[in-house]
Every structure is written in C-alpha cells, then in structure tokens.
N, C-alpha and C positions, 0 to 999 in steps of 0.2 A: 503493499499500500503506500509506505515511503517512499520507495523508489518511484512508483507512477506519479505521484506528486511532484517529485523533483524533474522527472524527465518531462512533465507536462508544463512546470514553470520555466524550464531552459527552452522549451518550445515557444511558448510565448515570448520570452527574452529575445531568443535568436530571430523568431518570426517579426516582432516587433521592429528590433533594429535592421534587418534587410530592409523592411517596409520604408524606413525613413531614410535609409541611405540610398534607396532607390529613388526616392521622390526629393531627394534632396540636391541632386545633381540637376545642372542647367537641361540637358537632355536627359528625360525620364527614360528608364530602363522598364518596360512594361513586364517584359519576363521575369526579372528580378524583384520588381514588385508584386507581381501577382504570386511567385512563390513564398515571399515574407508574409503575403495575407493569407494564404494557404496554411502556412507553418502556425502562424499565430492562431487562426481558428481551429487548427487541430489541437493545441495546447487548450485552447479554451473548452472544446468540445470534452475532453477528456477528463477536465475538472467540474464541469458542468453534469457529466454521467457520475461522478462520484459523488457529488453533491444531492441529486436527486433520489439517490437510494435510500436517503434518510425518510425514516416515517413523520408523516404531517402532525403538526401539534393539533391538540383539540380544544382551542381556544374558546370555542362557542359554548364548551361545557363550564369552563372559570366564570364568564360572564353570566351565565345562567344562575349559578350560584351566589353570585354577589349580589343579584337582585332580589 
C-alpha cells in the first residue's frame, strides 16, 4: 500500500513537471505535454482509486440523534 502511494505521488510530480516544462518553452511540444498530462492523470487515478475504497460515513444518523 505504501509503495503504491509513493509511486502515485512520483507519477504526479513527474507528470506535472513534464507538463510545466513542455508548456514553458516558446515552442510548445505537444507530445511532451500530452505525456506529462497522461502521467499526472495516472497518478491521480491511482490515489483516487485507493481513497474510494473507504466506507462512507453515516452522517445522517448523527444529525437525527442530535434533533
């Protein structure tokens, strides 16, 4: 689990860096920008997939008990 988070954070960092580098030049390299965005989105997808597996809270039960 820890390795997966480390890999996903590295993908986000590398993808963002590549996208910023490709966009910073006078002549934008579309291929490099696309690779950076895809890498960034892959890292975000991995993190989102691990966060979505947590069970939802039952906030409505807490509010009913307070009233």
